[in-house]
N, CA and C atoms of all chains as a GROMACS GRO file, in nm:
protein
  636
    1MET      N    1   9.942   9.432   3.864
    1MET     CA    2  10.011   9.523   3.772
    1MET      C    3  10.073   9.639   3.850
    2ARG      N    4  10.201   9.656   3.828
    2ARG     CA    5  10.269   9.764   3.901
    2ARG      C    6  10.325   9.866   3.804
    3ASN      N    7  10.356   9.982   3.859
    3ASN     CA    8  10.409  10.090   3.776
    3ASN      C    9  10.561  10.095   3.787
    4TYR      N   10  10.624  10.118   3.675
    4TYR     CA   11  10.770  10.124   3.672
    4TYR      C   12  10.815  10.243   3.590
    5GLN      N   13  10.940  10.278   3.612
    5GLN     CA   14  11.003  10.381   3.530
    5GLN      C   15  11.130  10.322   3.471
    6SER      N   16  11.143  10.331   3.340
    6SER     CA   17  11.265  10.283   3.274
    6SER      C   18  11.338  10.402   3.214
    7VAL      N   19  11.465  10.416   3.249
    7VAL     CA   20  11.548  10.515   3.182
    7VAL      C   21  11.646  10.438   3.096
    8LEU      N   22  11.646  10.466   2.966
    8LEU     CA   23  11.731  10.391   2.873
    8LEU      C   24  11.825  10.487   2.804
    9ILE      N   25  11.948  10.444   2.781
    9ILE     CA   26  12.041  10.522   2.701
    9ILE      C   27  12.067  10.446   2.573
   10LEU      N   28  12.037  10.511   2.460
   10LEU     CA   29  12.062  10.450   2.330
   10LEU      C   30  12.195  10.500   2.275
   11LYS      N   31  12.244  10.426   2.176
   11LYS     CA   32  12.370  10.465   2.112
   11LYS      C   33  12.361  10.606   2.052
   12PRO      N   34  12.471  10.683   2.058
   12PRO     CA   35  12.464  10.821   2.010
   12PRO      C   36  12.462  10.837   1.858
   13ASP      N   37  12.510  10.737   1.784
   13ASP     CA   38  12.524  10.756   1.639
   13ASP      C   39  12.400  10.710   1.561
   14LEU      N   40  12.282  10.733   1.621
   14LEU     CA   41  12.158  10.698   1.551
   14LEU      C   42  12.096  10.825   1.492
   15ASP      N   43  12.027  10.811   1.378
   15ASP     CA   44  11.949  10.926   1.332
   15ASP      C   45  11.806  10.915   1.386
   16GLU      N   46  11.726  11.017   1.359
   16GLU     CA   47  11.594  11.024   1.424
   16GLU      C   48  11.503  10.908   1.387
   17ALA      N   49  11.514  10.865   1.259
   17ALA     CA   50  11.430  10.753   1.215
   17ALA      C   51  11.464  10.627   1.295
   18GLN      N   52  11.594  10.606   1.318
   18GLN     CA   53  11.637  10.488   1.394
   18GLN      C   54  11.590  10.496   1.538
   19VAL      N   55  11.593  10.620   1.594
   19VAL     CA   56  11.546  10.637   1.732
   19VAL      C   57  11.397  10.602   1.739
   20ASP      N   58  11.319  10.650   1.639
   20ASP     CA   59  11.175  10.619   1.637
   20ASP      C   60  11.152  10.469   1.626
   21GLN      N   61  11.232  10.407   1.540
   21GLN     CA   62  11.222  10.260   1.525
   21GLN      C   63  11.248  10.190   1.657
   22SER      N   64  11.355  10.235   1.726
   22SER     CA   65  11.390  10.167   1.852
   22SER      C   66  11.283  10.193   1.957
   23ILE      N   67  11.220  10.312   1.952
   23ILE     CA   68  11.110  10.339   2.047
   23ILE      C   69  10.997  10.238   2.023
   24GLU      N   70  10.966  10.215   1.894
   24GLU     CA   71  10.862  10.117   1.862
   24GLU      C   72  10.898   9.979   1.915
   25LYS      N   73  11.025   9.943   1.893
   25LYS     CA   74  11.072   9.812   1.937
   25LYS      C   75  11.060   9.798   2.089
   26ILE      N   76  11.101   9.906   2.160
   26ILE     CA   77  11.095   9.903   2.307
   26ILE      C   78  10.950   9.894   2.354
   27THR      N   79  10.861   9.968   2.283
   27THR     CA   80  10.719   9.960   2.315
   27THR      C   81  10.669   9.817   2.302
   28SER      N   82  10.711   9.750   2.193
   28SER     CA   83  10.665   9.612   2.173
   28SER      C   84  10.721   9.520   2.280
   29ILE      N   85  10.846   9.548   2.324
   29ILE     CA   86  10.906   9.465   2.431
   29ILE      C   87  10.824   9.479   2.559
   30ILE      N   88  10.786   9.606   2.590
   30ILE     CA   89  10.710   9.628   2.714
   30ILE      C   90  10.573   9.560   2.703
   31LYS      N   91  10.512   9.570   2.584
   31LYS     CA   92  10.380   9.509   2.565
   31LYS      C   93  10.387   9.358   2.578
   32LYS      N   94  10.502   9.301   2.537
   32LYS     CA   95  10.522   9.156   2.544
   32LYS      C   96  10.506   9.106   2.688
   33PHE      N   97  10.547   9.190   2.784
   33PHE     CA   98  10.536   9.148   2.924
   33PHE      C   99  10.412   9.206   2.990
   34GLY      N  100  10.308   9.225   2.909
   34GLY     CA  101  10.179   9.263   2.964
   34GLY      C  102  10.171   9.404   3.017
   35GLY      N  103  10.261   9.490   2.973
   35GLY     CA  104  10.259   9.628   3.022
   35GLY      C  105  10.208   9.723   2.918
   36SER      N  106  10.188   9.846   2.961
   36SER     CA  107  10.151   9.950   2.865
   36SER      C  108  10.226  10.078   2.903
   37ILE      N  109  10.252  10.162   2.804
   37ILE     CA  110  10.329  10.283   2.829
   37ILE      C  111  10.235  10.394   2.876
   38LEU      N  112  10.272  10.456   2.988
   38LEU     CA  113  10.191  10.565   3.042
   38LEU      C  114  10.242  10.700   2.991
   39LYS      N  115  10.374  10.711   2.982
   39LYS     CA  116  10.432  10.838   2.940
   39LYS      C  117  10.571  10.811   2.885
   40LEU      N  118  10.606  10.875   2.777
   40LEU     CA  119  10.739  10.854   2.718
   40LEU      C  120  10.803  10.990   2.689
   41ASP      N  121  10.921  11.011   2.743
   41ASP     CA  122  10.995  11.135   2.716
   41ASP      C  123  11.120  11.101   2.638
   42ASN      N  124  11.142  11.174   2.531
   42ASN     CA  125  11.268  11.162   2.459
   42ASN      C  126  11.350  11.286   2.489
   43TRP      N  127  11.460  11.267   2.559
   43TRP     CA  128  11.541  11.383   2.600
   43TRP      C  129  11.641  11.423   2.493
   44GLY      N  130  11.655  11.340   2.393
   44GLY     CA  131  11.753  11.370   2.290
   44GLY      C  132  11.893  11.333   2.334
   45LYS      N  133  11.990  11.383   2.259
   45LYS     CA  134  12.128  11.346   2.284
   45LYS      C  135  12.183  11.425   2.402
   46LYS      N  136  12.244  11.353   2.493
   46LYS     CA  137  12.302  11.419   2.611
   46LYS      C  138  12.442  11.367   2.635
   47ARG      N  139  12.523  11.450   2.700
   47ARG     CA  140  12.657  11.407   2.736
   47ARG      C  141  12.649  11.320   2.860
   48LEU      N  142  12.719  11.206   2.857
   48LEU     CA  143  12.719  11.116   2.972
   48LEU      C  144  12.822  11.164   3.075
   49ALA      N  145  12.795  11.134   3.200
   49ALA     CA  146  12.887  11.176   3.306
   49ALA      C  147  13.016  11.095   3.303
   50TYR      N  148  13.009  10.975   3.246
   50TYR     CA  149  13.129  10.892   3.230
   50TYR      C  150  13.108  10.806   3.106
   51ARG      N  151  13.216  10.744   3.060
   51ARG     CA  152  13.207  10.666   2.938
   51ARG      C  153  13.130  10.537   2.962
   52VAL      N  154  13.038  10.507   2.869
   52VAL     CA  155  12.963  10.381   2.877
   52VAL      C  156  12.985  10.308   2.747
   53LYS      N  157  13.044  10.194   2.753
   53LYS     CA  158  13.078  10.115   2.634
   53LYS      C  159  13.146  10.203   2.529
   54LYS      N  160  13.242  10.280   2.574
   54LYS     CA  161  13.323  10.369   2.490
   54LYS      C  162  13.245  10.483   2.427
   55ASN      N  163  13.124  10.509   2.476
   55ASN     CA  164  13.048  10.621   2.423
   55ASN      C  165  13.051  10.737   2.522
   56LYS      N  166  13.067  10.859   2.466
   56LYS     CA  167  13.066  10.977   2.553
   56LYS      C  168  12.928  11.044   2.553
   57PHE      N  169  12.847  11.012   2.452
   57PHE     CA  170  12.712  11.071   2.443
   57PHE      C  171  12.610  10.959   2.436
   58GLY      N  172  12.484  10.996   2.453
   58GLY     CA  173  12.380  10.895   2.441
   58GLY      C  174  12.243  10.959   2.428
   59TYR      N  175  12.152  10.885   2.365
   59TYR     CA  176  12.012  10.930   2.356
   59TYR      C  177  11.939  10.880   2.480
   60TYR      N  178  11.878  10.974   2.553
   60TYR     CA  179  11.807  10.935   2.674
   60TYR      C  180  11.659  10.917   2.645
   61LEU      N  181  11.604  10.807   2.691
   61LEU     CA  182  11.460  10.785   2.686
   61LEU      C  183  11.412  10.761   2.828
   62ASN      N  184  11.304  10.828   2.866
   62ASN     CA  185  11.248  10.811   3.000
   62ASN      C  186  11.105  10.761   2.982
   63ILE      N  187  11.079  10.639   3.025
   63ILE     CA  188  10.950  10.577   3.000
   63ILE      C  189  10.883  10.540   3.132
   64TYR      N  190  10.759  10.584   3.148
   64TYR     CA  191  10.680  10.538   3.262
   64TYR      C  192  10.585  10.432   3.208
   65HIS      N  193  10.588  10.316   3.266
   65HIS     CA  194  10.506  10.208   3.212
   65HIS      C  195  10.460  10.114   3.322
   66THR      N  196  10.371  10.024   3.284
   66THR     CA  197  10.329   9.920   3.378
   66THR      C  198  10.390   9.789   3.331
   67CYS      N  199  10.392   9.692   3.420
   67CYS     CA  200  10.448   9.562   3.384
   67CYS      C  201  10.386   9.458   3.477
   68GLU      N  202  10.375   9.338   3.425
   68GLU     CA  203  10.322   9.229   3.508
   68GLU      C  204  10.418   9.198   3.622
   69GLN      N  205  10.364   9.149   3.731
   69GLN     CA  206  10.451   9.114   3.844
   69GLN      C  207  10.540   8.998   3.804
   70GLY      N  208  10.668   9.013   3.837
   70GLY     CA  209  10.764   8.908   3.802
   70GLY      C  210  10.816   8.920   3.660
   71GLY      N  211  10.767   9.018   3.586
   71GLY     CA  212  10.812   9.033   3.448
   71GLY      C  213  10.938   9.117   3.433
   72VAL      N  214  10.978   9.184   3.541
   72VAL     CA  215  11.087   9.280   3.529
   72VAL      C  216  11.222   9.216   3.497
   73PRO      N  217  11.258   9.103   3.560
   73PRO     CA  218  11.386   9.042   3.522
   73PRO      C  219  11.393   9.007   3.374
   74ASP      N  220  11.279   8.959   3.319
   74ASP     CA  221  11.275   8.926   3.177
   74ASP      C  222  11.286   9.053   3.093
   75LEU      N  223  11.219   9.156   3.138
   75LEU     CA  224  11.223   9.285   3.068
   75LEU      C  225  11.367   9.337   3.063
   76GLU      N  226  11.436   9.327   3.176
   76GLU     CA  227  11.574   9.373   3.183
   76GLU      C  228  11.663   9.291   3.091
   77LYS      N  229  11.634   9.163   3.084
   77LYS     CA  230  11.713   9.076   2.996
   77LYS      C  231  11.694   9.118   2.850
   78GLU      N  232  11.568   9.152   2.814
   78GLU     CA  233  11.541   9.199   2.677
   78GLU      C  234  11.619   9.328   2.648
   79TYR      N  235  11.623   9.417   2.749
   79TYR     CA  236  11.698   9.542   2.733
   79TYR      C  237  11.845   9.511   2.708
   80GLN      N  238  11.895   9.414   2.785
   80GLN     CA  239  12.037   9.377   2.770
   80GLN      C  240  12.065   9.324   2.630
   81LEU      N  241  11.971   9.248   2.578
   81LEU     CA  242  11.994   9.183   2.449
   81LEU      C  243  11.974   9.278   2.332
   82TYR      N  244  11.902   9.388   2.355
   82TYR     CA  245  11.879   9.483   2.247
   82TYR      C  246  12.006   9.566   2.228
   83GLU      N  247  12.065   9.554   2.110
   83GLU     CA  248  12.202   9.604   2.093
   83GLU      C  249  12.213   9.756   2.090
   84LEU      N  250  12.100   9.828   2.068
   84LEU     CA  251  12.108   9.974   2.061
   84LEU      C  252  12.105  10.039   2.200
   85ILE      N  253  12.066   9.962   2.302
   85ILE     CA  254  12.064  10.015   2.438
   85ILE      C  255  12.201   9.994   2.501
   86ILE      N  256  12.262  10.103   2.548
   86ILE     CA  257  12.394  10.086   2.611
   86ILE      C  258  12.384  10.084   2.762
   87LYS      N  259  12.277  10.138   2.817
   87LYS     CA  260  12.260  10.135   2.962
   87LYS      C  261  12.112  10.151   2.995
   88TYR      N  262  12.067  10.086   3.102
   88TYR     CA  263  11.926  10.097   3.137
   88TYR      C  264  11.911  10.098   3.288
   89LEU      N  265  11.798  10.150   3.333
   89LEU     CA  266  11.766  10.150   3.476
   89LEU      C  267  11.616  10.134   3.489
   90VAL      N  268  11.573  10.032   3.563
   90VAL     CA  269  11.430  10.011   3.585
   90VAL      C  270  11.404  10.026   3.734
   91ILE      N  271  11.314  10.115   3.770
   91ILE     CA  272  11.278  10.127   3.912
   91ILE      C  273  11.127  10.119   3.927
   92ARG      N  274  11.087  10.066   4.042
   92ARG     CA  275  10.944  10.054   4.069
   92ARG      C  276  10.893  10.185   4.128
   93LEU      N  277  10.773  10.224   4.087
   93LEU     CA  278  10.713  10.346   4.141
   93LEU      C  279  10.592  10.310   4.226
   94GLU      N  280  10.582  10.379   4.339
   94GLU     CA  281  10.464  10.362   4.423
   94GLU      C  282  10.347  10.436   4.359
   95GLU      N  283  10.229  10.408   4.411
   95GLU     CA  284  10.107  10.467   4.354
   95GLU      C  285  10.114  10.621   4.357
   96ARG      N  286  10.163  10.675   4.468
   96ARG     CA  287  10.167  10.822   4.480
   96ARG      C  288  10.269  10.883   4.384
   97ASP      N  289  10.377  10.806   4.354
   97ASP     CA  290  10.477  10.858   4.260
   97ASP      C  291  10.418  10.871   4.121
   98ILE      N  292  10.343  10.770   4.079
   98ILE     CA  293  10.288  10.773   3.944
   98ILE      C  294  10.180  10.881   3.934
   99GLU      N  295  10.109  10.902   4.044
   99GLU     CA  296  10.010  11.011   4.045
   99GLU      C  297  10.080  11.146   4.029
  100ARG      N  298  10.193  11.159   4.096
  100ARG     CA  299  10.270  11.284   4.088
  100ARG      C  300  10.316  11.308   3.944
  101VAL      N  301  10.367  11.199   3.881
  101VAL     CA  302  10.415  11.209   3.743
  101VAL      C  303  10.302  11.250   3.650
  102MET      N  304  10.184  11.187   3.670
  102MET     CA  305  10.073  11.217   3.581
  102MET      C  306  10.021  11.360   3.602
  103SER      N  307  10.024  11.407   3.726
  103SER     CA  308   9.979  11.544   3.750
  103SER      C  309  10.077  11.643   3.689
  104GLN      N  310  10.207  11.607   3.693
  104GLN     CA  311  10.309  11.689   3.627
  104GLN      C  312  10.278  11.703   3.479
  105LYS      N  313  10.239  11.589   3.420
  105LYS     CA  314  10.209  11.586   3.277
  105LYS      C  315  10.094  11.683   3.246
  106ALA      N  316   9.991  11.681   3.334
  106ALA     CA  317   9.876  11.769   3.314
  106ALA      C  318   9.920  11.915   3.323
  107ASP      N  319  10.010  11.944   3.418
  107ASP     CA  320  10.061  12.081   3.431
  107ASP      C  321  10.131  12.125   3.305
  108GLU      N  322  10.214  12.034   3.252
  108GLU     CA  323  10.289  12.067   3.130
  108GLU      C  324  10.195  12.097   3.015
  109ALA      N  325  10.088  12.017   3.002
  109ALA     CA  326   9.993  12.037   2.894
  109ALA      C  327   9.927  12.174   2.907
  110GLU      N  328   9.894  12.210   3.033
  110GLU     CA  329   9.834  12.340   3.056
  110GLU      C  330   9.928  12.453   3.018
  111SER      N  331  10.053  12.441   3.061
  111SER     CA  332  10.149  12.547   3.031
  111SER      C  333  10.174  12.556   2.881
  112ALA      N  334  10.172  12.441   2.811
  112ALA     CA  335  10.190  12.440   2.666
  112ALA      C  336  10.074  12.514   2.600
  113GLY      N  337   9.952  12.492   2.653
  113GLY     CA  338   9.835  12.561   2.600
  113GLY      C  339   9.846  12.711   2.622
  114ALA      N  340   9.902  12.751   2.736
  114ALA     CA  341   9.916  12.892   2.767
  114ALA      C  342  10.020  12.959   2.676
  115GLU      N  343  10.118  12.879   2.632
  115GLU     CA  344  10.226  12.936   2.552
  115GLU      C  345  10.198  12.929   2.402
  116GLU      N  346  10.071  12.913   2.369
  116GLU     CA  347  10.040  12.902   2.226
  116GLU      C  348  10.074  13.028   2.149
  117ALA      N  349  10.077  13.140   2.218
  117ALA     CA  350  10.113  13.266   2.153
  117ALA      C  351  10.253  13.258   2.093
  118GLY      N  352  10.341  13.182   2.161
  118GLY     CA  353  10.478  13.166   2.111
  118GLY      C  354  10.489  13.056   2.008
  119GLY      N  355  10.379  12.994   1.973
  119GLY     CA  356  10.377  12.880   1.881
  119GLY      C  357  10.430  12.909   1.741
  120PRO      N  358  10.384  13.015   1.675
  120PRO     CA  359  10.424  13.040   1.538
  120PRO      C  360  10.575  13.046   1.518
  121LYS      N  361  10.644  13.104   1.616
  121LYS     CA  362  10.791  13.113   1.606
  121LYS      C  363  10.852  12.975   1.593
  122LYS      N  364  10.803  12.883   1.675
  122LYS     CA  365  10.857  12.746   1.673
  122LYS      C  366  10.834  12.683   1.537
  123ASP      N  367  10.713  12.710   1.478
  123ASP     CA  368  10.680  12.653   1.348
  123ASP      C  369  10.779  12.700   1.242
  124VAL      N  370  10.812  12.829   1.249
  124VAL     CA  371  10.908  12.886   1.153
  124VAL      C  372  11.041  12.812   1.164
  125ALA      N  373  11.084  12.790   1.288
  125ALA     CA  374  11.212  12.721   1.310
  125ALA      C  375  11.206  12.581   1.252
  126ALA      N  376  11.092  12.513   1.270
  126ALA     CA  377  11.077  12.377   1.219
  126ALA      C  378  11.085  12.376   1.067
  127GLU      N  379  11.018  12.474   1.004
  127GLU     CA  380  11.022  12.483   0.858
  127GLU      C  381  11.164  12.502   0.808
  128LYS      N  382  11.236  12.588   0.878
  128LYS     CA  383  11.376  12.614   0.840
  128LYS      C  384  11.457  12.486   0.839
  129SER      N  385  11.439  12.410   0.947
  129SER     CA  386  11.518  12.287   0.958
  129SER      C  387  11.478  12.189   0.848
  130ASP      N  388  11.350  12.194   0.806
  130ASP     CA  389  11.307  12.106   0.697
  130ASP      C  390  11.378  12.142   0.567
  131LYS      N  391  11.389  12.274   0.544
  131LYS     CA  392  11.456  12.319   0.421
  131LYS      C  393  11.602  12.276   0.418
  132ASP      N  394  11.663  12.287   0.535
  132ASP     CA  395  11.804  12.248   0.544
  132ASP      C  396  11.820  12.101   0.508
  133MET      N  397  13.412  14.138   7.413
  133MET     CA  398  13.528  14.047   7.422
  133MET      C  399  13.535  13.980   7.558
  134LYS      N  400  13.439  14.013   7.645
  134LYS     CA  401  13.442  13.954   7.779
  134LYS      C  402  13.413  13.804   7.772
  135ASN      N  403  13.328  13.771   7.680
  135ASN     CA  404  13.291  13.630   7.670
  135ASN      C  405  13.326  13.575   7.531
  136PRO      N  406  13.449  13.528   7.516
  136PRO     CA  407  13.493  13.486   7.382
  136PRO      C  408  13.414  13.368   7.326
  137THR      N  409  13.367  13.281   7.414
  137THR     CA  410  13.295  13.162   7.363
  137THR      C  411  13.166  13.203   7.293
  138LYS      N  412  13.102  13.306   7.347
  138LYS     CA  413  12.977  13.352   7.289
  138LYS      C  414  13.000  13.404   7.146
  139LYS      N  415  13.108  13.476   7.131
  139LYS     CA  416  13.140  13.533   7.000
  139LYS      C  417  13.165  13.420   6.899
  140LYS      N  418  13.236  13.320   6.944
  140LYS     CA  419  13.270  13.206   6.857
  140LYS      C  420  13.143  13.137   6.810
  141ARG      N  421  13.048  13.124   6.901
  141ARG     CA  422  12.925  13.054   6.869
  141ARG      C  423  12.847  13.129   6.759
  142ASN      N  424  12.855  13.261   6.762
  142ASN     CA  425  12.782  13.339   6.663
  142ASN      C  426  12.835  13.318   6.521
  143LEU      N  427  12.960  13.274   6.514
  143LEU     CA  428  13.018  13.251   6.382
  143LEU      C  429  12.946  13.138   6.310
  144PHE      N  430  12.899  13.041   6.388
  144PHE     CA  431  12.829  12.929   6.327
  144PHE      C  432  12.681  12.962   6.317
  145THR      N  433  12.640  13.005   6.202
  145THR     CA  434  12.497  13.032   6.185
  145THR      C  435  12.425  12.899   6.167
  146GLN      N  436  12.301  12.896   6.207
  146GLN     CA  437  12.222  12.773   6.195
  146GLN      C  438  12.201  12.739   6.049
  147LYS      N  439  12.238  12.616   6.013
  147LYS     CA  440  12.217  12.573   5.875
  147LYS      C  441  12.075  12.520   5.859
  148ILE      N  442  12.015  12.553   5.747
  148ILE     CA  443  11.877  12.511   5.722
  148ILE      C  444  11.876  12.416   5.604
  149CYS      N  445  11.794  12.313   5.616
  149CYS     CA  446  11.782  12.216   5.507
  149CYS      C  447  11.721  12.285   5.384
  150ARG      N  448  11.792  12.276   5.273
  150ARG     CA  449  11.745  12.350   5.155
  150ARG      C  450  11.616  12.291   5.099
  151PHE      N  451  11.595  12.162   5.120
  151PHE     CA  452  11.473  12.100   5.068
  151PHE      C  453  11.353  12.139   5.153
  152CYS      N  454  11.377  12.150   5.285
  152CYS     CA  455  11.268  12.190   5.374
  152CYS      C  456  11.228  12.334   5.346
  153SER      N  457  11.328  12.420   5.327
  153SER     CA  458  11.298  12.562   5.308
  153SER      C  459  11.227  12.586   5.175
  154GLU      N  460  11.258  12.502   5.074
  154GLU     CA  461  11.190  12.518   4.945
  154GLU      C  462  11.066  12.430   4.934
  155LYS      N  463  11.038  12.356   5.041
  155LYS     CA  464  10.919  12.269   5.047
  155LYS      C  465  10.914  12.168   4.932
  156ILE      N  466  11.028  12.104   4.910
  156ILE     CA  467  11.033  12.002   4.806
  156ILE      C  468  10.994  11.869   4.870
  157GLN      N  469  10.886  11.808   4.820
  157GLN     CA  470  10.837  11.684   4.879
  157GLN      C  471  10.915  11.563   4.830
  158PHE      N  472  10.949  11.566   4.702
  158PHE     CA  473  11.011  11.448   4.642
  158PHE      C  474  11.134  11.491   4.562
  159ILE      N  475  11.245  11.420   4.582
  159ILE     CA  476  11.368  11.453   4.511
  159ILE      C  477  11.380  11.359   4.391
  160ASP      N  478  11.370  11.414   4.272
  160ASP     CA  479  11.374  11.332   4.150
  160ASP      C  480  11.520  11.314   4.108
  161PHE      N  481  11.557  11.188   4.080
  161PHE     CA  482  11.697  11.163   4.044
  161PHE      C  483  11.731  11.213   3.905
  162LEU      N  484  11.628  11.250   3.825
  162LEU     CA  485  11.656  11.301   3.691
  162LEU      C  486  11.685  11.451   3.694
  163ASP      N  487  11.659  11.514   3.808
  163ASP     CA  488  11.677  11.658   3.820
  163ASP      C  489  11.821  11.688   3.863
  164THR      N  490  11.912  11.687   3.766
  164THR     CA  491  12.055  11.701   3.801
  164THR      C  492  12.087  11.842   3.850
  165LYS      N  493  12.008  11.939   3.806
  165LYS     CA  494  12.034  12.077   3.850
  165LYS      C  495  12.019  12.088   4.001
  166LEU      N  496  11.924  12.011   4.054
  166LEU     CA  497  11.898  12.012   4.198
  166LEU      C  498  12.010  11.938   4.273
  167LEU      N  499  12.061  11.831   4.211
  167LEU     CA  500  12.156  11.745   4.282
  167LEU      C  501  12.301  11.790   4.266
  168LYS      N  502  12.332  11.861   4.158
  168LYS     CA  503  12.471  11.903   4.132
  168LYS      C  504  12.537  11.974   4.249
  169PRO      N  505  12.469  12.071   4.317
  169PRO     CA  506  12.537  12.140   4.427
  169PRO      C  507  12.564  12.050   4.547
  170LEU      N  508  12.505  11.930   4.548
  170LEU     CA  509  12.519  11.843   4.665
  170LEU      C  510  12.626  11.737   4.647
  171ILE      N  511  12.704  11.748   4.538
  171ILE     CA  512  12.820  11.661   4.527
  171ILE      C  513  12.944  11.749   4.522
  172SER      N  514  13.053  11.695   4.578
  172SER     CA  515  13.175  11.774   4.588
  172SER      C  516  13.245  11.780   4.452
  173GLU      N  517  13.354  11.851   4.448
  173GLU     CA  518  13.435  11.862   4.327
  173GLU      C  519  13.477  11.726   4.275
  174ARG      N  520  13.500  11.636   4.367
  174ARG     CA  521  13.544  11.502   4.333
  174ARG      C  522  13.429  11.409   4.296
  175GLY      N  523  13.308  11.458   4.312
  175GLY     CA  524  13.192  11.375   4.283
  175GLY      C  525  13.136  11.303   4.405
  176LYS      N  526  13.188  11.338   4.522
  176LYS     CA  527  13.138  11.272   4.644
  176LYS      C  528  13.011  11.341   4.693
  177ILE      N  529  12.930  11.265   4.767
  177ILE     CA  530  12.809  11.322   4.826
  177ILE      C  531  12.849  11.407   4.946
  178VAL      N  532  12.800  11.530   4.951
  178VAL     CA  533  12.833  11.620   5.062
  178VAL      C  534  12.757  11.575   5.186
  179PRO      N  535  12.828  11.556   5.299
  179PRO     CA  536  12.758  11.510   5.420
  179PRO      C  537  12.664  11.617   5.475
  180SER      N  538  12.562  11.572   5.547
  180SER     CA  539  12.461  11.665   5.599
  180SER      C  540  12.524  11.761   5.701
  181ARG      N  541  12.631  11.714   5.765
  181ARG     CA  542  12.705  11.798   5.861
  181ARG      C  543  12.751  11.928   5.792
  182ILE      N  544  12.784  11.918   5.664
  182ILE     CA  545  12.830  12.037   5.591
  182ILE      C  546  12.715  12.104   5.517
  183SER      N  547  12.631  12.024   5.450
  183SER     CA  548  12.525  12.085   5.370
  183SER      C  549  12.411  12.137   5.458
  184GLY      N  550  12.394  12.081   5.577
  184GLY     CA  551  12.288  12.125   5.667
  184GLY      C  552  12.152  12.065   5.639
  185ASN      N  553  12.150  11.962   5.553
  185ASN     CA  554  12.021  11.899   5.522
  185ASN      C  555  11.968  11.821   5.641
  186CYS      N  556  11.838  11.810   5.650
  186CYS     CA  557  11.780  11.729   5.757
  186CYS      C  558  11.798  11.582   5.719
  187ALA      N  559  11.786  11.493   5.817
  187ALA     CA  560  11.817  11.352   5.797
  187ALA      C  561  11.729  11.290   5.689
  188ARG      N  562  11.602  11.327   5.691
  188ARG     CA  563  11.507  11.267   5.598
  188ARG      C  564  11.540  11.304   5.454
  189HIS      N  565  11.568  11.432   5.432
  189HIS     CA  566  11.601  11.475   5.297
  189HIS      C  567  11.738  11.427   5.254
  190GLN      N  568  11.829  11.415   5.351
  190GLN     CA  569  11.962  11.364   5.317
  190GLN      C  570  11.952  11.220   5.266
  191ARG      N  571  11.866  11.140   5.328
  191ARG     CA  572  11.846  11.002   5.284
  191ARG      C  573  11.788  10.998   5.144
  192GLN      N  574  11.684  11.079   5.121
  192GLN     CA  575  11.621  11.080   4.988
  192GLN      C  576  11.720  11.126   4.882
  193MET      N  577  11.800  11.228   4.919
  193MET     CA  578  11.895  11.284   4.825
  193MET      C  579  12.004  11.184   4.790
  194THR      N  580  12.050  11.110   4.893
  194THR     CA  581  12.154  11.010   4.870
  194THR      C  582  12.107  10.906   4.769
  195GLU      N  583  11.983  10.863   4.786
  195GLU     CA  584  11.930  10.763   4.694
  195GLU      C  585  11.919  10.820   4.554
  196ALA      N  586  11.873  10.945   4.545
  196ALA     CA  587  11.858  11.010   4.414
  196ALA      C  588  11.993  11.021   4.345
  197ILE      N  589  12.097  11.059   4.421
  197ILE     CA  590  12.230  11.074   4.361
  197ILE      C  591  12.281  10.939   4.313
  198LYS      N  592  12.257  10.834   4.392
  198LYS     CA  593  12.306  10.701   4.353
  198LYS      C  594  12.237  10.652   4.228
  199ARG      N  595  12.107  10.682   4.216
  199ARG     CA  596  12.036  10.642   4.094
  199ARG      C  597  12.086  10.722   3.974
  200ALA      N  598  12.107  10.851   3.994
  200ALA     CA  599  12.156  10.935   3.884
  200ALA      C  600  12.294  10.888   3.838
  201ARG      N  601  12.375  10.842   3.935
  201ARG     CA  602  12.507  10.790   3.898
  201ARG      C  603  12.496  10.667   3.812
  202SER      N  604  12.405  10.578   3.847
  202SER     CA  605  12.399  10.451   3.776
  202SER      C  606  12.348  10.470   3.634
  203ILE      N  607  12.284  10.584   3.604
  203ILE     CA  608  12.236  10.605   3.468
  203ILE      C  609  12.317  10.717   3.399
  204ALA      N  610  12.436  10.740   3.450
  204ALA     CA  611  12.537  10.829   3.388
  204ALA      C  612  12.492  10.975   3.381
  205LEU      N  613  12.408  11.016   3.474
  205LEU     CA  614  12.374  11.159   3.480
  205LEU      C  615  12.471  11.234   3.571
  206LEU      N  616  12.523  11.163   3.671
  206LEU     CA  617  12.623  11.221   3.760
  206LEU      C  618  12.744  11.128   3.762
  207PRO      N  619  12.863  11.182   3.784
  207PRO     CA  620  12.982  11.097   3.784
  207PRO      C  621  12.998  11.018   3.915
  208PHE      N  622  13.058  10.900   3.906
  208PHE     CA  623  13.096  10.826   4.027
  208PHE      C  624  13.216  10.895   4.091
  209SER      N  625  13.310  10.935   4.006
  209SER     CA  626  13.427  11.006   4.057
  209SER      C  627  13.478  11.097   3.947
  210VAL      N  628  13.537  11.207   3.990
  210VAL     CA  629  13.595  11.301   3.893
  210VAL      C  630  13.746  11.296   3.911
  211GLU      N  631  13.815  11.255   3.807
  211GLU     CA  632  13.961  11.245   3.813
  211GLU      C  633  14.022  11.384   3.803
  212HIS      N  634  14.132  11.405   3.878
  212HIS     CA  635  14.201  11.534   3.868
  212HIS      C  636  14.332  11.521   3.794
   0.00000   0.00000   0.00000
């Protein structure tokens, strides 16, 4: 079992529910090849540096996962066939890289805990958006 | 002014690798803020001769830029 990083760009004209659905679908695809997700980042909508399949924007997903040896070509093929993905990149990570990523995650959790004082403000903003 | 060559040499200050000076161990291709200054106006990779990067970091940086390009975080070329 090796560690990999997949960066996926989804179509820009999706709403949040569709993005969540596609995340579930991608999770099931990864599980199909004997892998499990270690960390998933949703970067939201970003401007692309160049046009991809006539799209100027895209939803970025950054997934750290494991996969069975030899499963990556099949995984890439599944990505190609999934119509909501417009571009993908799968790279293999060495053991020290994945350790670095996981330690980063721990740092982020710590800093989030430290910033709890700023928490209520964020909640207010979330409520506002719900009302809208 | 007795020794013009010496004066000329002083104009070229020693360039220092920015990754070494900031003690960056790993260059992440998702970190576009870090990589943006290392591509030219046209989107080309700046050579180490100009940027002053050490060979090891220049190699890592080149790979990071190429990966960022393939996932549309950085441009392959900028049209004028």
